[in-house]
C-alpha positions as YAML, in Angstrom:
chain: A
units: angstrom
residues:
- id: 1
  name: MET
  ca: [0.00, 0.00, 0.00]
- id: 2
  name: ARG
  ca: [2.79, 2.44, 0.89]
- id: 3
  name: ARG
  ca: [4.56, 1.71, -2.38]
- id: 4
  name: HIS
  ca: [1.32, 2.25, -4.29]
- id: 5
  name: ALA
  ca: [0.73, 5.58, -2.54]
- id: 6
  name: ALA
  ca: [4.30, 6.68, -3.19]
- id: 7
  name: GLU
  ca: [3.99, 5.82, -6.89]
- id: 8
  name: THR
  ca: [0.63, 7.53, -7.41]
- id: 9
  name: PRO
  ca: [1.06, 10.66, -9.52]
- id: 10
  name: GLY
  ca: [0.25, 13.82, -7.60]
- id: 11
  name: ASN
  ca: [0.58, 12.11, -4.22]
- id: 12
  name: ASP
  ca: [2.72, 14.76, -2.57]
- id: 13
  name: VAL
  ca: [1.55, 14.27, 1.01]
- id: 14
  name: PRO
  ca: [4.92, 15.27, 2.52]
- id: 15
  name: GLU
  ca: [4.70, 18.60, 0.70]
- id: 16
  name: LYS
  ca: [1.14, 19.16, 1.95]
- id: 17
  name: LEU
  ca: [2.25, 18.96, 5.59]
- id: 18
  name: ARG
  ca: [3.35, 22.60, 5.31]
- id: 19
  name: ASP
  ca: [-0.24, 23.53, 4.42]
- id: 20
  name: ILE
  ca: [-1.65, 22.40, 7.77]
- id: 21
  name: LYS
  ca: [-2.76, 25.60, 9.50]
- id: 22
  name: THR
  ca: [-4.10, 24.22, 12.78]
- id: 23
  name: PRO
  ca: [-2.01, 23.23, 15.78]
- id: 24
  name: ALA
  ca: [-0.90, 19.61, 15.67]
- id: 25
  name: LEU
  ca: [0.31, 17.31, 18.42]
- id: 26
  name: ILE
  ca: [2.72, 14.65, 17.18]
- id: 27
  name: VAL
  ca: [3.34, 11.80, 19.60]
- id: 28
  name: SER
  ca: [5.75, 8.95, 19.04]
- id: 29
  name: GLY
  ca: [7.49, 6.23, 20.97]
- id: 30
  name: GLY
  ca: [11.24, 5.84, 21.05]
- id: 31
  name: ASP
  ca: [10.91, 2.12, 20.29]
- id: 32
  name: ASP
  ca: [8.17, 2.58, 17.69]
- id: 33
  name: LEU
  ca: [8.60, 0.77, 14.37]
- id: 34
  name: CYS
  ca: [7.42, 4.04, 12.84]
- id: 35
  name: THR
  ca: [10.65, 5.67, 13.91]
- id: 36
  name: PRO
  ca: [10.98, 9.01, 15.66]
- id: 37
  name: TYR
  ca: [12.61, 10.24, 12.44]
- id: 38
  name: ILE
  ca: [9.19, 10.18, 10.78]
- id: 39
  name: ALA
  ca: [7.66, 12.15, 13.66]
- id: 40
  name: LYS
  ca: [10.56, 14.63, 13.46]
- id: 41
  name: TYR
  ca: [10.01, 14.94, 9.71]
- id: 42
  name: MET
  ca: [6.36, 15.86, 10.31]
- id: 43
  name: TYR
  ca: [7.28, 18.21, 13.17]
- id: 44
  name: ASP
  ca: [9.75, 20.07, 10.96]
- id: 45
  name: ARG
  ca: [7.09, 20.62, 8.28]
- id: 46
  name: ILE
  ca: [3.87, 21.35, 10.17]
- id: 47
  name: PRO
  ca: [4.13, 25.02, 11.19]
- id: 48
  name: GLU
  ca: [2.21, 24.94, 14.49]
- id: 49
  name: SER
  ca: [3.19, 21.51, 15.70]
- id: 50
  name: ARG
  ca: [4.49, 20.13, 18.95]
- id: 51
  name: TRP
  ca: [6.32, 16.83, 19.12]
- id: 52
  name: GLU
  ca: [6.49, 14.65, 22.22]
- id: 53
  name: LEU
  ca: [8.66, 11.56, 22.29]
- id: 54
  name: PHE
  ca: [7.85, 8.86, 24.82]
- id: 55
  name: ARG
  ca: [11.32, 7.33, 24.97]
- id: 56
  name: THR
  ca: [10.41, 3.91, 26.39]
- id: 57
  name: CYS
  ca: [7.23, 3.30, 24.40]
- id: 58
  name: ARG
  ca: [6.52, 1.56, 21.16]
- id: 59
  name: HIS
  ca: [3.55, 2.60, 19.00]
- id: 60
  name: MET
  ca: [0.79, 2.81, 21.61]
- id: 61
  name: CYS
  ca: [1.97, 5.49, 24.03]
- id: 62
  name: PHE
  ca: [-1.63, 6.10, 25.06]
- id: 63
  name: VAL
  ca: [-1.72, 2.55, 26.46]
- id: 64
  name: GLU
  ca: [1.85, 2.08, 27.66]
- id: 65
  name: GLU
  ca: [2.12, 5.46, 29.42]
- id: 66
  name: ASN
  ca: [-1.57, 6.24, 29.81]
- id: 67
  name: GLU
  ca: [-1.42, 8.74, 32.68]
- id: 68
  name: GLN
  ca: [1.46, 10.69, 31.15]
- id: 69
  name: TYR
  ca: [-0.25, 10.62, 27.74]
- id: 70
  name: ILE
  ca: [-3.60, 11.85, 29.12]
- id: 71
  name: LYS
  ca: [-1.86, 14.68, 30.98]
- id: 72
  name: LEU
  ca: [0.01, 15.69, 27.83]
- id: 73
  name: LEU
  ca: [-3.16, 15.59, 25.76]
- id: 74
  name: LYS
  ca: [-5.19, 17.61, 28.27]
- id: 75
  name: ASP
  ca: [-2.44, 20.22, 28.60]
- id: 76
  name: TRP
  ca: [-2.10, 20.48, 24.83]
- id: 77
  name: LEU
  ca: [-5.86, 20.73, 24.28]
- id: 78
  name: ASN
  ca: [-6.17, 23.43, 26.95]
- id: 79
  name: ALA
  ca: [-3.29, 25.40, 25.42]
- id: 80
  name: ASN
  ca: [-4.82, 25.17, 21.94]
- id: 81
  name: ASP
  ca: [-8.48, 25.70, 22.79]
- id: 82
  name: GLU
  ca: [-9.72, 28.57, 20.66]
...
């Protein structure tokens, strides 16, 4: 599926990240198979983004570090409530 998406003409999703105008919270785990490099890539391109790395988590930070994740999410939502 990824290869198909990458080969589809006009599929310039990475370039469209810069067009996101709303605040974005990017959360990743240090041991995630979707590496922190991908999260960093998104963070560098989404203008109003915040990136939080849960160093000892894999992909499901919201399960593995639930209390810390919920606190982060509540704080971020309160800070970005318009």
